[in-house]
C-alpha positions as CSV (number, residue, x, y, z in Angstrom):
1,M,0.2,-0.3,-0.5
2,N,2.9,2.8,0.1
3,D,1.9,3.4,-3.5
4,G,-0.6,5.1,-2.2
5,T,-3.8,2.7,-3.0
6,L,-5.9,2.1,0.2
7,S,-8.4,-0.8,0.8
8,A,-12.4,-0.7,0.9
9,R,-11.7,-1.9,4.4
10,Q,-9.1,0.6,5.5
11,L,-11.9,2.8,4.6
12,A,-14.4,1.1,6.1
13,V,-12.4,0.8,9.1
14,A,-11.9,4.0,9.1
15,V,-15.6,5.2,9.4
16,M,-17.2,3.4,12.0
17,V,-14.4,4.3,14.3
18,G,-14.8,7.6,13.0
19,G,-18.4,8.3,13.0
20,L,-18.5,6.4,16.6
21,S,-17.6,10.0,17.6
22,A,-20.4,11.4,16.8
23,G,-22.6,9.0,17.4
24,A,-20.9,9.6,21.1
25,A,-22.1,13.6,20.8
26,I,-26.1,13.0,19.5
27,A,-26.6,10.0,21.7
28,G,-29.1,11.2,25.2
29,R,-30.1,14.7,22.7
30,G,-33.0,12.6,21.1
31,G,-34.9,10.0,20.5
32,W,-32.4,6.3,19.6
33,W,-35.7,4.9,17.2
34,W,-34.9,7.9,15.6
35,T,-31.3,7.7,15.7
36,L,-31.4,3.7,14.2
37,A,-34.4,5.9,11.4
38,G,-32.0,8.4,10.7
39,A,-29.3,5.0,10.5
40,A,-31.8,3.2,8.3
41,A,-32.3,6.3,5.9
42,G,-28.5,6.7,5.9
43,T,-27.9,3.6,4.7
44,A,-30.1,3.9,1.8
45,M,-28.4,6.7,1.2
46,G,-24.9,5.2,1.3
47,W,-26.1,2.5,-1.0
48,L,-27.5,4.8,-3.8
49,L,-23.4,7.3,-3.6
50,L,-21.2,4.6,-3.6
51,R,-23.2,3.1,-7.0
52,R,-23.3,7.0,-8.2
53,V,-20.1,7.6,-7.3
54,G,-18.4,3.9,-7.4
55,C,-14.3,4.6,-8.1
56,G,-14.5,8.0,-9.5
57,R,-13.2,10.9,-8.5
58,L,-15.2,14.1,-7.1
59,R,-15.0,16.8,-9.0
60,P,-13.1,20.3,-8.0
61,A,-15.9,22.0,-7.0
62,L,-17.9,20.0,-5.3
63,R,-14.5,18.3,-3.5
64,A,-14.0,22.3,-2.5
65,L,-17.4,22.1,-0.7
66,Y,-16.8,18.6,1.0
67,G,-13.4,20.4,2.2
68,G,-15.1,23.7,3.6
69,W,-17.9,22.0,5.7
70,A,-15.0,19.9,5.9
71,V,-13.7,22.3,8.7
72,V,-17.3,23.5,10.7
73,L,-17.6,19.9,11.6
74,M,-14.2,19.6,12.2
75,A,-14.1,22.6,14.6
76,R,-17.3,21.6,16.7
77,T,-15.4,18.2,17.4
78,L,-12.4,20.1,18.3
79,D,-14.5,22.4,20.8
80,E,-17.0,19.7,22.0
81,T,-13.9,17.3,22.8
82,A,-12.5,20.4,24.2
83,R,-15.2,20.8,27.2
84,R,-15.8,17.1,27.3
85,L,-12.0,16.8,28.6
86,Q,-11.7,20.4,30.6
87,P,-14.8,20.1,32.1
88,A,-14.1,23.2,34.6
89,A,-11.2,24.6,33.0
90,G,-13.4,27.2,32.0
91,E,-12.8,28.7,28.0
92,R,-10.1,29.9,28.6
93,G,-9.0,25.8,29.4
94,A,-10.8,24.8,27.1
95,A,-8.8,26.8,23.9
96,W,-5.9,25.3,25.3
97,M,-7.0,21.9,25.2
98,V,-7.9,22.8,21.2
99,L,-4.2,24.2,20.7
100,L,-2.8,21.1,22.3
101,L,-5.3,18.7,20.5
102,A,-4.4,20.4,16.8
103,L,-1.1,19.2,17.2
104,P,-1.4,15.5,16.8
105,L,-4.1,16.4,14.1
106,V,-1.6,18.2,12.3
107,W,0.9,15.6,11.9
108,M,-1.9,12.7,11.3
109,S,-2.9,15.2,8.5
110,W,0.6,15.5,7.1
111,G,1.2,13.6,3.3
112,K,0.0,10.9,2.3
113,G,-3.3,9.6,3.5
114,A,-2.2,5.9,3.2
115,A,-0.9,6.1,6.5
116,F,-3.9,7.8,8.4
117,F,-5.5,5.0,7.0
118,R,-3.9,2.3,7.8
119,M,-3.1,4.0,11.5
120,A,-7.1,3.9,12.5
121,E,-6.3,0.3,11.5
122,V,-4.9,0.0,14.1
123,L,-6.9,2.5,16.4
124,W,-10.4,0.3,15.1
125,L,-8.8,-2.7,17.7
126,G,-8.2,-0.3,20.8
127,A,-12.1,2.2,19.9
128,A,-13.7,-2.0,19.1
129,A,-12.8,-3.5,22.8
130,A,-13.9,0.3,24.7
131,V,-17.2,-0.3,23.2
132,A,-18.1,-3.3,23.8
133,A,-17.2,-2.9,27.1
134,I,-19.4,-0.2,28.0
135,L,-22.6,-1.5,25.9
136,L,-22.1,-5.1,27.9
137,L,-22.2,-3.4,31.2
138,G,-24.2,-0.8,30.7
139,L,-27.2,-1.9,29.1
140,P,-28.1,-5.3,31.3
141,R,-29.0,-2.0,34.1
142,V,-30.7,0.0,31.4
143,D,-34.1,1.6,32.6
144,W,-36.4,0.3,29.9
145,E,-39.0,2.9,30.8
146,W,-37.1,5.3,30.5
147,A,-35.6,4.3,27.5
148,A,-39.0,4.0,26.1
149,E,-39.4,8.2,26.7
150,P,-39.8,10.1,24.1
151,A,-37.2,12.7,23.9
152,G,-37.1,16.0,21.6
153,S,-37.9,16.7,19.1
154,W,-38.5,14.1,16.5
155,G,-37.7,15.9,13.7
156,E,-34.5,17.0,14.7
157,S,-33.4,13.6,16.4
158,L,-34.2,11.7,12.8
159,L,-32.0,15.0,10.9
160,A,-28.9,14.1,14.2
161,G,-29.2,11.0,13.7
162,T,-27.6,11.2,10.6
163,L,-24.7,12.4,11.8
164,P,-22.5,9.6,12.3
165,M,-23.2,8.0,9.0
166,A,-21.4,10.6,7.8
167,A,-18.1,9.5,8.1
168,G,-19.3,7.1,5.0
169,L,-19.8,10.5,2.9
170,Y,-16.2,11.7,3.7
171,A,-14.5,8.1,2.7
172,L,-16.5,9.3,-1.1
173,P,-13.1,11.7,-1.5
174,H,-11.0,8.2,-1.5
175,L,-12.9,5.6,-3.6
176,Y,-10.8,6.5,-6.6
177,K,-7.9,4.9,-4.7
178,V,-9.5,2.2,-4.0
179,K,-8.4,-1.2,-5.8
180,E,-12.1,-3.0,-6.5
181,E,-12.9,-5.9,-4.9
182,P,-16.1,-8.1,-5.7
183,G,-18.0,-8.0,-2.8
184,D,-16.9,-4.3,-1.7
185,L,-20.3,-2.4,-1.9
186,R,-22.1,-4.8,-0.1
187,R,-19.7,-5.4,2.6
188,G,-19.3,-0.9,3.2
189,L,-22.9,-1.2,3.4
190,A,-22.4,-3.5,5.8
191,W,-20.2,-1.5,8.6
192,L,-22.6,1.5,8.0
193,A,-24.7,-0.5,8.7
194,A,-23.1,-1.2,12.1
195,L,-22.4,2.0,12.8
196,G,-26.1,3.4,12.9
197,A,-26.3,0.5,15.1
198,V,-24.2,1.2,17.7
199,S,-24.9,4.3,17.7
200,G,-28.9,3.7,18.5
201,A,-27.3,1.6,21.0
202,L,-25.2,4.6,22.6
203,G,-28.5,6.6,22.4
204,L,-30.1,3.7,24.2
205,L,-27.8,3.1,26.4
206,T,-27.6,6.7,28.0
207,A,-31.1,6.6,27.7
208,G,-31.9,4.3,29.8
209,L,-29.5,5.5,32.2
210,L,-29.9,9.0,32.8
211,H,-33.5,9.0,31.8
212,P,-33.9,11.9,28.7
213,A,-34.9,14.1,30.4
214,V,-31.6,14.7,32.8
215,A,-29.5,13.5,29.9
216,A,-31.0,16.9,27.7
217,K,-29.6,19.1,30.6
218,L,-25.8,17.5,30.6
219,D,-23.0,18.5,28.5
220,G,-21.8,14.9,27.4
221,P,-24.9,12.7,28.5
222,F,-23.5,9.4,27.3
223,F,-20.6,9.6,29.4
224,S,-22.2,11.3,32.1
225,A,-23.2,7.4,31.8
226,A,-20.8,5.9,31.4
227,G,-19.6,7.3,34.9
228,L,-22.3,5.6,36.5
229,L,-21.4,2.0,35.1
230,G,-18.4,2.3,37.8
231,D,-20.1,4.2,40.3
232,S,-18.0,6.9,39.9
233,A,-16.4,9.5,38.0
234,R,-12.9,7.7,37.3
235,L,-15.0,5.7,35.1
236,E,-16.1,8.7,32.8
237,G,-13.2,10.1,32.7
238,L,-11.8,7.0,31.6
239,A,-14.3,6.9,28.9
240,A,-13.3,9.8,27.9
241,A,-10.1,9.9,27.3
242,V,-10.3,6.2,25.1
243,W,-13.1,8.1,22.9
244,L,-10.4,10.4,21.9
245,L,-9.4,7.6,19.5
246,P,-12.5,8.0,17.5
247,D,-12.9,11.7,18.0
248,L,-9.0,11.5,16.1
249,V,-10.4,9.3,13.4
250,W,-12.5,11.2,12.0
251,M,-11.2,14.5,12.4
252,G,-8.8,13.1,10.3
253,L,-10.9,11.2,7.9
254,L,-12.6,15.4,7.7
255,A,-8.9,17.0,7.4
256,R,-7.9,14.4,4.4
257,S,-10.6,15.7,1.9
258,W,-8.7,17.8,1.3
259,G,-6.4,15.9,-0.5
260,E,-2.5,14.9,-0.2
261,G,0.6,17.6,1.1
262,R,0.2,20.5,3.1
263,G,-4.4,20.5,2.2
264,P,-5.4,18.3,5.1
265,A,-2.7,20.0,7.5
266,L,-3.9,23.5,6.9
267,A,-7.2,22.4,7.7
268,V,-7.0,21.6,10.9
269,L,-5.0,24.4,11.8
270,A,-8.1,26.5,9.7
271,A,-10.4,24.0,12.3
272,A,-8.6,25.2,15.3
273,G,-8.6,29.0,14.5
274,L,-12.9,28.6,14.6
275,A,-13.0,26.7,17.4
276,L,-11.1,29.1,19.5
277,G,-13.6,31.7,18.0
278,G,-16.6,30.2,19.4
279,I,-17.9,29.8,16.0
280,A,-18.0,26.4,15.8
281,A,-20.5,25.2,19.5
282,G,-23.3,27.9,17.3
283,F,-23.3,24.5,14.5
284,P,-25.8,22.0,16.6
285,A,-26.2,18.6,15.9
286,A,-29.0,19.4,13.4
287,A,-27.1,21.6,11.0
288,C,-24.2,19.6,10.8
289,A,-26.0,17.0,9.9
290,A,-28.4,19.2,6.9
291,G,-25.2,20.8,5.5
292,C,-23.8,16.6,5.3
293,L,-27.0,16.1,3.6
294,A,-27.1,18.7,1.3
295,L,-23.5,17.4,0.1
296,A,-24.6,13.4,-0.2
297,V,-27.5,15.3,-2.7
298,L,-25.0,17.4,-4.4
299,T,-22.8,14.2,-4.5
300,V,-25.8,12.3,-6.7
301,A,-27.0,14.8,-8.6
302,L,-23.0,15.5,-10.1
303,P,-21.7,13.1,-12.4
304,P,-17.9,12.2,-10.9
305,E,-14.7,12.4,-13.0
306,G,-14.1,9.6,-15.0
307,G,-13.1,6.4,-12.8
308,K,-11.2,3.3,-13.4
């Protein structure tokens, strides 16, 4: 893979790990069943996009839109992650954390994209172990009456439920680098559907451990719910730290939409500037998902450049 060629599995793993970042961010923000419905819609859209794009390359104007929106999504993730890791440090502490998070992102974004996707394959093992441990410990403790209670607006919940699937959207700019093999489409959709199912399970866990009314008042309710599994704040802090793996992969995938060379690193710096300026905090999950949906529609409407 030193020539820059990617495998379909590498893309699928990066989508799965990166999508967990958004899955945890929206958990407890709306009805988990709407997250599942959004995941089903996102998987159907994924099938259409994969059939449409194939191994072709997105047109330059479309790639520019992907890159611009990637900076917004990256800035929002930087802001949320910094506040999660420094909950009591105030604005100044969060600003320093944004800068600290940007440093490894710049390093990850420099050079060839193949190295980033190989790294995502390695991080997949740690992310999968963390998700499995949290779900195995948490699901037996879920209060199903709480989990069944309505939470938030169904429209916003459904739209936000598609946000984890945006990780699949940002794999499309790299499809032209993939050597196509039989069954890649089916396997890619299976990974995407699994991401949606896990995101729904995280929402179920959060609602069933905290109650939707409580979750709606918290910053990062999923991590507060994780803290209940160990009956102390230590497990909450551990889950927040471990979730840096999906966060970094998600932001790295966004940065990689800027191509090779210095472009991705510049995208990280631009996103850090937006996060430090407080602009990213004004974008709710539903608005971010709406922007991704608009990109998906444009991708279907604009045929790709000639593929392999």
